[in-house]
Every structure is written in structure tokens, then in C-alpha cells.
NUVO-740659 format. One record per atom (N, C-alpha, C): chain; atom name; x, y, z. Coordinates in Angstrom, 2 decimals, always signed. Atoms other than C-alpha are relative to their C-alpha. Layout:
N
<site><lumnu>A</lumnu><filo>CA</filo><px>X</px><py>Y</py><pz>Z</pz></site>
...
//
This chain:
86
<site><lumnu>A</lumnu><filo>N</filo><px>+0.99</px><py>-0.73</py><pz>+0.64</pz></site>
<site><lumnu>A</lumnu><filo>CA</filo><px>-0.12</px><py>-0.63</py><pz>-0.66</pz></site>
<site><lumnu>A</lumnu><filo>C</filo><px>+0.63</px><py>+2.24</py><pz>+0.38</pz></site>
<site><lumnu>A</lumnu><filo>N</filo><px>-1.43</px><py>-0.68</py><pz>-0.23</pz></site>
<site><lumnu>A</lumnu><filo>CA</filo><px>+1.86</px><py>+3.18</py><pz>-0.38</pz></site>
<site><lumnu>A</lumnu><filo>C</filo><px>-0.29</px><py>+0.93</py><pz>+0.37</pz></site>
<site><lumnu>A</lumnu><filo>N</filo><px>+0.01</px><py>-0.80</py><pz>-1.18</pz></site>
<site><lumnu>A</lumnu><filo>CA</filo><px>+2.13</px><py>+5.82</py><pz>+1.87</pz></site>
<site><lumnu>A</lumnu><filo>C</filo><px>-0.79</px><py>+2.12</py><pz>-0.57</pz></site>
<site><lumnu>A</lumnu><filo>N</filo><px>-0.10</px><py>-1.44</py><pz>+0.41</pz></site>
<site><lumnu>A</lumnu><filo>CA</filo><px>+0.14</px><py>+9.23</py><pz>+1.19</pz></site>
<site><lumnu>A</lumnu><filo>C</filo><px>+0.65</px><py>+1.30</py><pz>+1.05</pz></site>
<site><lumnu>A</lumnu><filo>N</filo><px>-0.31</px><py>-1.00</py><pz>-0.78</pz></site>
<site><lumnu>A</lumnu><filo>CA</filo><px>+1.55</px><py>+12.44</py><pz>+1.79</pz></site>
<site><lumnu>A</lumnu><filo>C</filo><px>+0.12</px><py>+0.99</py><pz>+0.00</pz></site>
<site><lumnu>A</lumnu><filo>N</filo><px>+0.42</px><py>-0.11</py><pz>+0.19</pz></site>
<site><lumnu>A</lumnu><filo>CA</filo><px>+0.63</px><py>+14.83</py><pz>+2.30</pz></site>
<site><lumnu>A</lumnu><filo>C</filo><px>+0.91</px><py>+2.16</py><pz>-1.37</pz></site>
<site><lumnu>A</lumnu><filo>N</filo><px>-0.66</px><py>-1.26</py><pz>+1.54</pz></site>
<site><lumnu>A</lumnu><filo>CA</filo><px>+1.28</px><py>+18.24</py><pz>-0.54</pz></site>
<site><lumnu>A</lumnu><filo>C</filo><px>+1.11</px><py>+0.66</py><pz>+0.38</pz></site>
<site><lumnu>A</lumnu><filo>N</filo><px>-1.05</px><py>-0.48</py><pz>-0.50</pz></site>
<site><lumnu>A</lumnu><filo>CA</filo><px>+4.28</px><py>+20.24</py><pz>-0.51</pz></site>
<site><lumnu>A</lumnu><filo>C</filo><px>-0.67</px><py>+1.26</py><pz>+0.33</pz></site>
<site><lumnu>A</lumnu><filo>N</filo><px>+0.76</px><py>-1.15</py><pz>-0.31</pz></site>
<site><lumnu>A</lumnu><filo>CA</filo><px>+3.68</px><py>+23.21</py><pz>+0.99</pz></site>
<site><lumnu>A</lumnu><filo>C</filo><px>+0.80</px><py>+1.58</py><pz>-1.79</pz></site>
<site><lumnu>A</lumnu><filo>N</filo><px>-0.11</px><py>-0.69</py><pz>+0.51</pz></site>
<site><lumnu>A</lumnu><filo>CA</filo><px>+3.41</px><py>+25.94</py><pz>-1.79</pz></site>
<site><lumnu>A</lumnu><filo>C</filo><px>+1.25</px><py>+1.19</py><pz>-0.50</pz></site>
<site><lumnu>A</lumnu><filo>N</filo><px>-0.58</px><py>-0.07</py><pz>+0.43</pz></site>
<site><lumnu>A</lumnu><filo>CA</filo><px>+6.62</px><py>+27.53</py><pz>-1.00</pz></site>
<site><lumnu>A</lumnu><filo>C</filo><px>+1.75</px><py>-0.51</py><pz>-1.03</pz></site>
<site><lumnu>A</lumnu><filo>N</filo><px>-0.81</px><py>+1.20</py><pz>-0.09</pz></site>
<site><lumnu>A</lumnu><filo>CA</filo><px>+8.77</px><py>+24.54</py><pz>-1.30</pz></site>
<site><lumnu>A</lumnu><filo>C</filo><px>-0.17</px><py>+0.53</py><pz>-2.04</pz></site>
<site><lumnu>A</lumnu><filo>N</filo><px>+0.86</px><py>+0.28</py><pz>+1.30</pz></site>
<site><lumnu>A</lumnu><filo>CA</filo><px>+6.61</px><py>+24.01</py><pz>-5.20</pz></site>
<site><lumnu>A</lumnu><filo>C</filo><px>+0.74</px><py>+1.81</py><pz>-1.15</pz></site>
<site><lumnu>A</lumnu><filo>N</filo><px>-0.24</px><py>-0.75</py><pz>+1.15</pz></site>
<site><lumnu>A</lumnu><filo>CA</filo><px>+7.53</px><py>+27.17</py><pz>-6.55</pz></site>
<site><lumnu>A</lumnu><filo>C</filo><px>+1.69</px><py>-0.09</py><pz>-0.06</pz></site>
<site><lumnu>A</lumnu><filo>N</filo><px>-1.52</px><py>-0.47</py><pz>+0.12</pz></site>
<site><lumnu>A</lumnu><filo>CA</filo><px>+11.35</px><py>+27.63</py><pz>-5.47</pz></site>
<site><lumnu>A</lumnu><filo>C</filo><px>+0.43</px><py>-1.33</py><pz>-0.92</pz></site>
<site><lumnu>A</lumnu><filo>N</filo><px>-0.77</px><py>+1.14</py><pz>+1.08</pz></site>
<site><lumnu>A</lumnu><filo>CA</filo><px>+11.99</px><py>+23.78</py><pz>-7.56</pz></site>
<site><lumnu>A</lumnu><filo>C</filo><px>-0.67</px><py>+0.32</py><pz>-1.70</pz></site>
<site><lumnu>A</lumnu><filo>N</filo><px>-1.03</px><py>-0.14</py><pz>+1.20</pz></site>
<site><lumnu>A</lumnu><filo>CA</filo><px>+10.84</px><py>+25.58</py><pz>-10.41</pz></site>
<site><lumnu>A</lumnu><filo>C</filo><px>+0.01</px><py>+0.90</py><pz>-0.52</pz></site>
<site><lumnu>A</lumnu><filo>N</filo><px>-1.09</px><py>-0.48</py><pz>+0.73</pz></site>
<site><lumnu>A</lumnu><filo>CA</filo><px>+12.71</px><py>+28.67</py><pz>-10.75</pz></site>
<site><lumnu>A</lumnu><filo>C</filo><px>+0.68</px><py>-0.82</py><pz>+0.14</pz></site>
<site><lumnu>A</lumnu><filo>N</filo><px>-0.64</px><py>+1.61</py><pz>+0.82</pz></site>
<site><lumnu>A</lumnu><filo>CA</filo><px>+14.71</px><py>+25.76</py><pz>-10.84</pz></site>
<site><lumnu>A</lumnu><filo>C</filo><px>+0.31</px><py>-0.24</py><pz>-0.28</pz></site>
<site><lumnu>A</lumnu><filo>N</filo><px>-0.19</px><py>+0.70</py><pz>+1.47</pz></site>
<site><lumnu>A</lumnu><filo>CA</filo><px>+14.28</px><py>+24.16</py><pz>-13.14</pz></site>
<site><lumnu>A</lumnu><filo>C</filo><px>+0.06</px><py>+0.79</py><pz>-1.32</pz></site>
<site><lumnu>A</lumnu><filo>N</filo><px>+0.31</px><py>-0.42</py><pz>+0.54</pz></site>
<site><lumnu>A</lumnu><filo>CA</filo><px>+13.75</px><py>+27.19</py><pz>-14.62</pz></site>
<site><lumnu>A</lumnu><filo>C</filo><px>+1.56</px><py>+0.98</py><pz>-0.24</pz></site>
<site><lumnu>A</lumnu><filo>N</filo><px>-1.08</px><py>+0.05</py><pz>+0.07</pz></site>
<site><lumnu>A</lumnu><filo>CA</filo><px>+17.08</px><py>+28.54</py><pz>-13.87</pz></site>
<site><lumnu>A</lumnu><filo>C</filo><px>+1.11</px><py>-0.86</py><pz>-0.39</pz></site>
<site><lumnu>A</lumnu><filo>N</filo><px>-1.22</px><py>+0.93</py><pz>+0.59</pz></site>
<site><lumnu>A</lumnu><filo>CA</filo><px>+18.68</px><py>+25.30</py><pz>-15.77</pz></site>
<site><lumnu>A</lumnu><filo>C</filo><px>-0.29</px><py>-1.47</py><pz>+0.54</pz></site>
<site><lumnu>A</lumnu><filo>N</filo><px>-0.39</px><py>+1.37</py><pz>-1.04</pz></site>
<site><lumnu>A</lumnu><filo>CA</filo><px>+18.75</px><py>+22.09</py><pz>-13.37</pz></site>
<site><lumnu>A</lumnu><filo>C</filo><px>-1.33</px><py>-0.43</py><pz>-0.63</pz></site>
<site><lumnu>A</lumnu><filo>N</filo><px>+0.97</px><py>+0.96</py><pz>+0.28</pz></site>
<site><lumnu>A</lumnu><filo>CA</filo><px>+16.48</px><py>+19.06</py><pz>-14.46</pz></site>
<site><lumnu>A</lumnu><filo>C</filo><px>-0.49</px><py>-0.27</py><pz>+1.27</pz></site>
<site><lumnu>A</lumnu><filo>N</filo><px>+0.81</px><py>+1.43</py><pz>-0.02</pz></site>
<site><lumnu>A</lumnu><filo>CA</filo><px>+13.88</px><py>+17.61</py><pz>-13.09</pz></site>
<site><lumnu>A</lumnu><filo>C</filo><px>+0.50</px><py>-1.32</py><pz>+0.63</pz></site>
<site><lumnu>A</lumnu><filo>N</filo><px>-0.30</px><py>+1.07</py><pz>+0.02</pz></site>
<site><lumnu>A</lumnu><filo>CA</filo><px>+15.27</px><py>+14.77</py><pz>-12.52</pz></site>
<site><lumnu>A</lumnu><filo>C</filo><px>+1.13</px><py>+0.00</py><pz>+1.04</pz></site>
<site><lumnu>A</lumnu><filo>N</filo><px>-0.82</px><py>-0.29</py><pz>-0.97</pz></site>
<site><lumnu>A</lumnu><filo>CA</filo><px>+18.57</px><py>+16.19</py><pz>-10.73</pz></site>
<site><lumnu>A</lumnu><filo>C</filo><px>-0.75</px><py>+0.35</py><pz>+1.97</pz></site>
<site><lumnu>A</lumnu><filo>N</filo><px>+0.48</px><py>-0.73</py><pz>-0.73</pz></site>
<site><lumnu>A</lumnu><filo>CA</filo><px>+16.05</px><py>+18.14</py><pz>-7.98</pz></site>
<site><lumnu>A</lumnu><filo>C</filo><px>-0.62</px><py>-1.18</py><pz>+0.13</pz></site>
<site><lumnu>A</lumnu><filo>N</filo><px>+0.87</px><py>+1.45</py><pz>-1.33</pz></site>
<site><lumnu>A</lumnu><filo>CA</filo><px>+14.71</px><py>+14.43</py><pz>-6.93</pz></site>
<site><lumnu>A</lumnu><filo>C</filo><px>+0.18</px><py>-0.43</py><pz>+0.31</pz></site>
<site><lumnu>A</lumnu><filo>N</filo><px>-0.88</px><py>+0.14</py><pz>-0.34</pz></site>
<site><lumnu>A</lumnu><filo>CA</filo><px>+17.35</px><py>+13.69</py><pz>-6.38</pz></site>
<site><lumnu>A</lumnu><filo>C</filo><px>+0.50</px><py>-0.35</py><pz>+1.02</pz></site>
<site><lumnu>A</lumnu><filo>N</filo><px>-1.00</px><py>-1.37</py><pz>-0.80</pz></site>
<site><lumnu>A</lumnu><filo>CA</filo><px>+18.79</px><py>+16.32</py><pz>-4.42</pz></site>
<site><lumnu>A</lumnu><filo>C</filo><px>-1.12</px><py>-0.16</py><pz>+1.08</pz></site>
<site><lumnu>A</lumnu><filo>N</filo><px>+0.59</px><py>+0.01</py><pz>-1.21</pz></site>
<site><lumnu>A</lumnu><filo>CA</filo><px>+15.94</px><py>+17.02</py><pz>-2.60</pz></site>
<site><lumnu>A</lumnu><filo>C</filo><px>-1.53</px><py>-1.35</py><pz>+1.09</pz></site>
<site><lumnu>A</lumnu><filo>N</filo><px>+0.61</px><py>+0.82</py><pz>+0.09</pz></site>
<site><lumnu>A</lumnu><filo>CA</filo><px>+13.31</px><py>+13.83</py><pz>-2.66</pz></site>
<site><lumnu>A</lumnu><filo>C</filo><px>-1.32</px><py>+0.27</py><pz>-0.90</pz></site>
<site><lumnu>A</lumnu><filo>N</filo><px>+0.41</px><py>-0.42</py><pz>+0.31</pz></site>
<site><lumnu>A</lumnu><filo>CA</filo><px>+10.97</px><py>+14.59</py><pz>-4.57</pz></site>
<site><lumnu>A</lumnu><filo>C</filo><px>-0.23</px><py>-0.93</py><pz>-1.20</pz></site>
<site><lumnu>A</lumnu><filo>N</filo><px>-0.08</px><py>+1.23</py><pz>+1.32</pz></site>
<site><lumnu>A</lumnu><filo>CA</filo><px>+9.82</px><py>+12.40</py><pz>-8.01</pz></site>
<site><lumnu>A</lumnu><filo>C</filo><px>+0.09</px><py>+0.97</py><pz>-1.32</pz></site>
<site><lumnu>A</lumnu><filo>N</filo><px>-0.02</px><py>-0.69</py><pz>+1.46</pz></site>
<site><lumnu>A</lumnu><filo>CA</filo><px>+10.56</px><py>+14.34</py><pz>-11.09</pz></site>
<site><lumnu>A</lumnu><filo>C</filo><px>-1.34</px><py>+0.52</py><pz>-0.79</pz></site>
<site><lumnu>A</lumnu><filo>N</filo><px>+0.98</px><py>-0.03</py><pz>-0.56</pz></site>
<site><lumnu>A</lumnu><filo>CA</filo><px>+7.50</px><py>+13.76</py><pz>-11.48</pz></site>
<site><lumnu>A</lumnu><filo>C</filo><px>-1.26</px><py>+0.71</py><pz>+0.02</pz></site>
<site><lumnu>A</lumnu><filo>N</filo><px>+0.99</px><py>-1.45</py><pz>-0.47</pz></site>
<site><lumnu>A</lumnu><filo>CA</filo><px>+5.79</px><py>+16.61</py><pz>-9.65</pz></site>
<site><lumnu>A</lumnu><filo>C</filo><px>+0.08</px><py>+0.74</py><pz>-0.37</pz></site>
<site><lumnu>A</lumnu><filo>N</filo><px>-0.21</px><py>-1.63</py><pz>+0.41</pz></site>
<site><lumnu>A</lumnu><filo>CA</filo><px>+8.41</px><py>+19.12</py><pz>-10.43</pz></site>
<site><lumnu>A</lumnu><filo>C</filo><px>-0.49</px><py>+0.04</py><pz>-1.48</pz></site>
<site><lumnu>A</lumnu><filo>N</filo><px>+0.19</px><py>-0.49</py><pz>+1.50</pz></site>
<site><lumnu>A</lumnu><filo>CA</filo><px>+7.69</px><py>+18.81</py><pz>-13.92</pz></site>
<site><lumnu>A</lumnu><filo>C</filo><px>-1.91</px><py>+0.05</py><pz>-0.21</pz></site>
<site><lumnu>A</lumnu><filo>N</filo><px>+1.05</px><py>-0.37</py><pz>-0.02</pz></site>
<site><lumnu>A</lumnu><filo>CA</filo><px>+4.11</px><py>+19.00</py><pz>-13.35</pz></site>
<site><lumnu>A</lumnu><filo>C</filo><px>-0.86</px><py>+1.66</py><pz>+0.94</pz></site>
<site><lumnu>A</lumnu><filo>N</filo><px>+0.22</px><py>-0.92</py><pz>-0.10</pz></site>
<site><lumnu>A</lumnu><filo>CA</filo><px>+4.67</px><py>+21.62</py><pz>-11.38</pz></site>
<site><lumnu>A</lumnu><filo>C</filo><px>+0.39</px><py>+1.35</py><pz>-0.36</pz></site>
<site><lumnu>A</lumnu><filo>N</filo><px>-0.73</px><py>-1.62</py><pz>+1.35</pz></site>
<site><lumnu>A</lumnu><filo>CA</filo><px>+6.53</px><py>+24.22</py><pz>-14.26</pz></site>
<site><lumnu>A</lumnu><filo>C</filo><px>-1.24</px><py>-0.35</py><pz>-0.42</pz></site>
<site><lumnu>A</lumnu><filo>N</filo><px>+1.14</px><py>+0.22</py><pz>+0.69</pz></site>
<site><lumnu>A</lumnu><filo>CA</filo><px>+3.57</px><py>+23.32</py><pz>-16.15</pz></site>
<site><lumnu>A</lumnu><filo>C</filo><px>-1.41</px><py>+0.13</py><pz>+0.61</pz></site>
<site><lumnu>A</lumnu><filo>N</filo><px>+1.29</px><py>-0.82</py><pz>-1.01</pz></site>
<site><lumnu>A</lumnu><filo>CA</filo><px>+0.79</px><py>+24.55</py><pz>-13.39</pz></site>
<site><lumnu>A</lumnu><filo>C</filo><px>+0.46</px><py>+0.82</py><pz>-0.50</pz></site>
<site><lumnu>A</lumnu><filo>N</filo><px>-0.69</px><py>-1.29</py><pz>+0.11</pz></site>
<site><lumnu>A</lumnu><filo>CA</filo><px>+3.19</px><py>+27.02</py><pz>-13.25</pz></site>
<site><lumnu>A</lumnu><filo>C</filo><px>-0.25</px><py>+1.16</py><pz>-1.45</pz></site>
<site><lumnu>A</lumnu><filo>N</filo><px>-0.56</px><py>-1.87</py><pz>+1.39</pz></site>
<site><lumnu>A</lumnu><filo>CA</filo><px>+3.72</px><py>+28.60</py><pz>-17.10</pz></site>
<site><lumnu>A</lumnu><filo>C</filo><px>-2.02</px><py>-0.20</py><pz>-0.24</pz></site>
<site><lumnu>A</lumnu><filo>N</filo><px>+1.92</px><py>+0.23</py><pz>+0.03</pz></site>
<site><lumnu>A</lumnu><filo>CA</filo><px>-0.78</px><py>+27.86</py><pz>-16.67</pz></site>
<site><lumnu>A</lumnu><filo>C</filo><px>-0.03</px><py>+0.98</py><pz>+0.21</pz></site>
<site><lumnu>A</lumnu><filo>N</filo><px>+0.50</px><py>-1.10</py><pz>-0.93</pz></site>
<site><lumnu>A</lumnu><filo>CA</filo><px>-0.97</px><py>+30.36</py><pz>-13.96</pz></site>
<site><lumnu>A</lumnu><filo>C</filo><px>+0.58</px><py>+1.47</py><pz>-0.97</pz></site>
<site><lumnu>A</lumnu><filo>N</filo><px>-0.51</px><py>-0.92</py><pz>+0.93</pz></site>
<site><lumnu>A</lumnu><filo>CA</filo><px>+1.36</px><py>+32.65</py><pz>-16.09</pz></site>
<site><lumnu>A</lumnu><filo>C</filo><px>-0.77</px><py>+0.16</py><pz>-0.89</pz></site>
<site><lumnu>A</lumnu><filo>N</filo><px>+1.01</px><py>-0.48</py><pz>+1.43</pz></site>
<site><lumnu>A</lumnu><filo>CA</filo><px>-1.01</px><py>+32.79</py><pz>-19.14</pz></site>
<site><lumnu>A</lumnu><filo>C</filo><px>+1.21</px><py>-0.56</py><pz>-1.42</pz></site>
<site><lumnu>A</lumnu><filo>N</filo><px>-0.99</px><py>+1.41</py><pz>+0.93</pz></site>
<site><lumnu>A</lumnu><filo>CA</filo><px>+2.33</px><py>+30.98</py><pz>-21.15</pz></site>
<site><lumnu>A</lumnu><filo>C</filo><px>-0.31</px><py>-1.80</py><pz>+0.55</pz></site>
<site><lumnu>A</lumnu><filo>N</filo><px>-0.40</px><py>+2.05</py><pz>-0.45</pz></site>
<site><lumnu>A</lumnu><filo>CA</filo><px>+1.63</px><py>+27.08</py><pz>-21.03</pz></site>
<site><lumnu>A</lumnu><filo>C</filo><px>+0.57</px><py>-0.43</py><pz>-1.54</pz></site>
<site><lumnu>A</lumnu><filo>N</filo><px>-1.03</px><py>+0.84</py><pz>+0.88</pz></site>
<site><lumnu>A</lumnu><filo>CA</filo><px>+4.15</px><py>+24.97</py><pz>-22.86</pz></site>
<site><lumnu>A</lumnu><filo>C</filo><px>-1.34</px><py>-0.24</py><pz>-1.18</pz></site>
<site><lumnu>A</lumnu><filo>N</filo><px>+1.45</px><py>+0.99</py><pz>+1.24</pz></site>
<site><lumnu>A</lumnu><filo>CA</filo><px>+2.34</px><py>+23.27</py><pz>-25.64</pz></site>
<site><lumnu>A</lumnu><filo>C</filo><px>-0.72</px><py>-1.44</py><pz>+0.13</pz></site>
<site><lumnu>A</lumnu><filo>N</filo><px>+0.96</px><py>+0.93</py><pz>+0.09</pz></site>
<site><lumnu>A</lumnu><filo>CA</filo><px>-0.18</px><py>+20.88</py><pz>-25.59</pz></site>
<site><lumnu>A</lumnu><filo>C</filo><px>+0.00</px><py>-0.64</py><pz>+1.61</pz></site>
<site><lumnu>A</lumnu><filo>N</filo><px>-0.53</px><py>-0.38</py><pz>-2.02</pz></site>
<site><lumnu>A</lumnu><filo>CA</filo><px>+0.05</px><py>+22.16</py><pz>-21.67</pz></site>
<site><lumnu>A</lumnu><filo>C</filo><px>-1.76</px><py>+0.07</py><pz>+0.76</pz></site>
<site><lumnu>A</lumnu><filo>N</filo><px>+0.96</px><py>-0.79</py><pz>-0.25</pz></site>
<site><lumnu>A</lumnu><filo>CA</filo><px>-2.91</px><py>+23.93</py><pz>-22.15</pz></site>
<site><lumnu>A</lumnu><filo>C</filo><px>-1.53</px><py>-0.92</py><pz>+1.33</pz></site>
<site><lumnu>A</lumnu><filo>N</filo><px>+0.43</px><py>-0.22</py><pz>-0.54</pz></site>
<site><lumnu>A</lumnu><filo>CA</filo><px>-5.06</px><py>+23.59</py><pz>-19.21</pz></site>
<site><lumnu>A</lumnu><filo>C</filo><px>-1.10</px><py>+1.11</py><pz>+1.07</pz></site>
<site><lumnu>A</lumnu><filo>N</filo><px>+0.34</px><py>-0.49</py><pz>-1.02</pz></site>
<site><lumnu>A</lumnu><filo>CA</filo><px>-7.13</px><py>+25.41</py><pz>-16.12</pz></site>
<site><lumnu>A</lumnu><filo>C</filo><px>+1.53</px><py>+0.60</py><pz>+0.40</pz></site>
<site><lumnu>A</lumnu><filo>N</filo><px>-1.22</px><py>-0.66</py><pz>-0.78</pz></site>
<site><lumnu>A</lumnu><filo>CA</filo><px>-5.40</px><py>+28.11</py><pz>-13.92</pz></site>
<site><lumnu>A</lumnu><filo>C</filo><px>-0.65</px><py>-0.55</py><pz>+1.13</pz></site>
<site><lumnu>A</lumnu><filo>N</filo><px>+1.01</px><py>+0.23</py><pz>-2.00</pz></site>
<site><lumnu>A</lumnu><filo>CA</filo><px>-5.24</px><py>+27.07</py><pz>-9.68</pz></site>
<site><lumnu>A</lumnu><filo>C</filo><px>-0.77</px><py>+0.63</py><pz>+0.15</pz></site>
<site><lumnu>A</lumnu><filo>N</filo><px>+1.03</px><py>-0.51</py><pz>+0.62</pz></site>
<site><lumnu>A</lumnu><filo>CA</filo><px>-7.43</px><py>+29.64</py><pz>-9.76</pz></site>
<site><lumnu>A</lumnu><filo>C</filo><px>-0.95</px><py>-0.51</py><pz>-0.42</pz></site>
<site><lumnu>A</lumnu><filo>N</filo><px>+0.71</px><py>+1.37</py><pz>+0.96</pz></site>
<site><lumnu>A</lumnu><filo>CA</filo><px>-9.46</px><py>+27.72</py><pz>-11.91</pz></site>
<site><lumnu>A</lumnu><filo>C</filo><px>-0.96</px><py>-0.65</py><pz>+0.55</pz></site>
<site><lumnu>A</lumnu><filo>N</filo><px>+0.60</px><py>+0.93</py><pz>-0.62</pz></site>
<site><lumnu>A</lumnu><filo>CA</filo><px>-9.95</px><py>+24.82</py><pz>-10.58</pz></site>
<site><lumnu>A</lumnu><filo>C</filo><px>-0.39</px><py>+0.28</py><pz>+1.26</pz></site>
<site><lumnu>A</lumnu><filo>N</filo><px>+0.59</px><py>-0.26</py><pz>-0.73</pz></site>
<site><lumnu>A</lumnu><filo>CA</filo><px>-10.07</px><py>+26.06</py><pz>-6.87</pz></site>
<site><lumnu>A</lumnu><filo>C</filo><px>-0.90</px><py>+0.43</py><pz>-0.18</pz></site>
<site><lumnu>A</lumnu><filo>N</filo><px>+2.11</px><py>-0.99</py><pz>+0.06</pz></site>
<site><lumnu>A</lumnu><filo>CA</filo><px>-13.51</px><py>+28.41</py><pz>-8.29</pz></site>
<site><lumnu>A</lumnu><filo>C</filo><px>-0.71</px><py>-1.93</py><pz>-0.58</pz></site>
<site><lumnu>A</lumnu><filo>N</filo><px>+0.11</px><py>+0.74</py><pz>+0.11</pz></site>
<site><lumnu>A</lumnu><filo>CA</filo><px>-13.83</px><py>+24.33</py><pz>-9.40</pz></site>
<site><lumnu>A</lumnu><filo>C</filo><px>-0.92</px><py>-0.99</py><pz>+0.93</pz></site>
<site><lumnu>A</lumnu><filo>N</filo><px>+1.01</px><py>+1.31</py><pz>-1.34</pz></site>
<site><lumnu>A</lumnu><filo>CA</filo><px>-13.84</px><py>+22.42</py><pz>-6.34</pz></site>
<site><lumnu>A</lumnu><filo>C</filo><px>-0.66</px><py>+0.22</py><pz>+0.13</pz></site>
<site><lumnu>A</lumnu><filo>N</filo><px>+0.43</px><py>-0.78</py><pz>-0.66</pz></site>
<site><lumnu>A</lumnu><filo>CA</filo><px>-15.41</px><py>+25.07</py><pz>-5.08</pz></site>
<site><lumnu>A</lumnu><filo>C</filo><px>-1.83</px><py>+0.59</py><pz>-0.08</pz></site>
<site><lumnu>A</lumnu><filo>N</filo><px>+2.40</px><py>-0.23</py><pz>+0.26</pz></site>
<site><lumnu>A</lumnu><filo>CA</filo><px>-18.83</px><py>+25.03</py><pz>-6.86</pz></site>
<site><lumnu>A</lumnu><filo>C</filo><px>-0.05</px><py>-0.81</py><pz>-0.14</pz></site>
<site><lumnu>A</lumnu><filo>N</filo><px>+0.69</px><py>+1.53</py><pz>-0.34</pz></site>
<site><lumnu>A</lumnu><filo>CA</filo><px>-18.98</px><py>+21.13</py><pz>-6.71</pz></site>
<site><lumnu>A</lumnu><filo>C</filo><px>+0.03</px><py>-0.15</py><pz>+0.51</pz></site>
<site><lumnu>A</lumnu><filo>N</filo><px>+0.94</px><py>+0.52</py><pz>-1.89</pz></site>
<site><lumnu>A</lumnu><filo>CA</filo><px>-19.26</px><py>+21.09</py><pz>-3.55</pz></site>
<site><lumnu>A</lumnu><filo>C</filo><px>-0.81</px><py>+0.58</py><pz>-0.05</pz></site>
<site><lumnu>A</lumnu><filo>N</filo><px>+1.15</px><py>-0.47</py><pz>+0.14</pz></site>
<site><lumnu>A</lumnu><filo>CA</filo><px>-21.43</px><py>+23.66</py><pz>-3.51</pz></site>
<site><lumnu>A</lumnu><filo>C</filo><px>-1.43</px><py>-0.57</py><pz>-1.11</pz></site>
<site><lumnu>A</lumnu><filo>N</filo><px>+1.41</px><py>+1.24</py><pz>+0.96</pz></site>
<site><lumnu>A</lumnu><filo>CA</filo><px>-23.85</px><py>+21.82</py><pz>-6.25</pz></site>
<site><lumnu>A</lumnu><filo>C</filo><px>+0.32</px><py>-1.55</py><pz>+1.04</pz></site>
<site><lumnu>A</lumnu><filo>N</filo><px>+1.05</px><py>+1.43</py><pz>-0.84</pz></site>
<site><lumnu>A</lumnu><filo>CA</filo><px>-23.87</px><py>+18.23</py><pz>-4.05</pz></site>
<site><lumnu>A</lumnu><filo>C</filo><px>+0.05</px><py>+0.43</py><pz>+1.69</pz></site>
<site><lumnu>A</lumnu><filo>N</filo><px>+0.70</px><py>-0.37</py><pz>-0.40</pz></site>
<site><lumnu>A</lumnu><filo>CA</filo><px>-24.66</px><py>+20.51</py><pz>-1.51</pz></site>
<site><lumnu>A</lumnu><filo>C</filo><px>-1.50</px><py>+0.41</py><pz>+0.26</pz></site>
<site><lumnu>A</lumnu><filo>N</filo><px>+1.28</px><py>-0.02</py><pz>+0.90</pz></site>
<site><lumnu>A</lumnu><filo>CA</filo><px>-28.10</px><py>+21.97</py><pz>-3.66</pz></site>
<site><lumnu>A</lumnu><filo>C</filo><px>-0.42</px><py>-1.29</py><pz>+0.33</pz></site>
<site><lumnu>A</lumnu><filo>N</filo><px>+1.13</px><py>+1.53</py><pz>+0.65</pz></site>
<site><lumnu>A</lumnu><filo>CA</filo><px>-28.75</px><py>+18.26</py><pz>-4.56</pz></site>
<site><lumnu>A</lumnu><filo>C</filo><px>+0.17</px><py>-0.27</py><pz>+1.62</pz></site>
<site><lumnu>A</lumnu><filo>N</filo><px>+0.20</px><py>+0.17</py><pz>-1.18</pz></site>
<site><lumnu>A</lumnu><filo>CA</filo><px>-28.52</px><py>+17.03</py><pz>-1.13</pz></site>
<site><lumnu>A</lumnu><filo>C</filo><px>-1.00</px><py>+0.31</py><pz>-0.02</pz></site>
<site><lumnu>A</lumnu><filo>N</filo><px>+0.92</px><py>-1.02</py><pz>-0.44</pz></site>
<site><lumnu>A</lumnu><filo>CA</filo><px>-31.01</px><py>+19.81</py><pz>+0.08</pz></site>
<site><lumnu>A</lumnu><filo>C</filo><px>-1.24</px><py>-0.23</py><pz>-0.96</pz></site>
<site><lumnu>A</lumnu><filo>N</filo><px>+1.94</px><py>-0.37</py><pz>+1.73</pz></site>
<site><lumnu>A</lumnu><filo>CA</filo><px>-33.70</px><py>+19.31</py><pz>-3.12</pz></site>
<site><lumnu>A</lumnu><filo>C</filo><px>+0.08</px><py>-1.76</py><pz>+0.59</pz></site>
<site><lumnu>A</lumnu><filo>N</filo><px>+0.58</px><py>+1.97</py><pz>-0.49</pz></site>
<site><lumnu>A</lumnu><filo>CA</filo><px>-33.04</px><py>+14.77</py><pz>-1.65</pz></site>
<site><lumnu>A</lumnu><filo>C</filo><px>-0.89</px><py>+0.46</py><pz>+1.32</pz></site>
<site><lumnu>A</lumnu><filo>N</filo><px>+1.83</px><py>-0.01</py><pz>-1.68</pz></site>
<site><lumnu>A</lumnu><filo>CA</filo><px>-34.94</px><py>+15.89</py><pz>+1.89</pz></site>
<site><lumnu>A</lumnu><filo>C</filo><px>-0.36</px><py>+0.45</py><pz>-0.16</pz></site>
<site><lumnu>A</lumnu><filo>N</filo><px>+1.55</px><py>-0.67</py><pz>-0.61</pz></site>
<site><lumnu>A</lumnu><filo>CA</filo><px>-37.05</px><py>+18.32</py><pz>+0.51</pz></site>
<site><lumnu>A</lumnu><filo>C</filo><px>-0.79</px><py>-1.45</py><pz>-0.45</pz></site>
//
């Protein structure tokens, strides 16, 4: 069974993104900091989307849009439960 780890702090993620932009590879940072290279790659891609410059073929939702989507889905579930009770 895999171990679930709490999310890395936003500051740490941003530091990894800046190091990749400075020329270090995700694999190198993975070995040094104990984070998977895929996580670092995902953070770099999301940072590009958030800055309005998505990587080719990696268009998607910004972090703010993702947060709003989660909030709206939660609100929808609540309203549906209330409707079902009536």
C-alpha cells in the first residue's frame, strides 16, 4: 500500500519551479530533494499555465480556476443533498 504524503508547501513548489527555470533538471532536483521528477514537472507546467504561457500541448485550468471548480462542485453537492431531502 502506498504512503500518502501531505502536499508540499506552495513556497517549496515555487522554489522547485524557479530552479528548473534556472536550468536544473527535474531528475537532478528529485535526487537532491526527495521529490518525484514527475511532481516537479507538473509544478512547472502548472506555473506556466498560471502565468498565461502554457507549455505547448499542456493547456489547462489555472490554479484559481481549479479552486473555483472544486468550490462550485462542493456547493452543487450540497444543494443536491438539500433538494433530495425536500
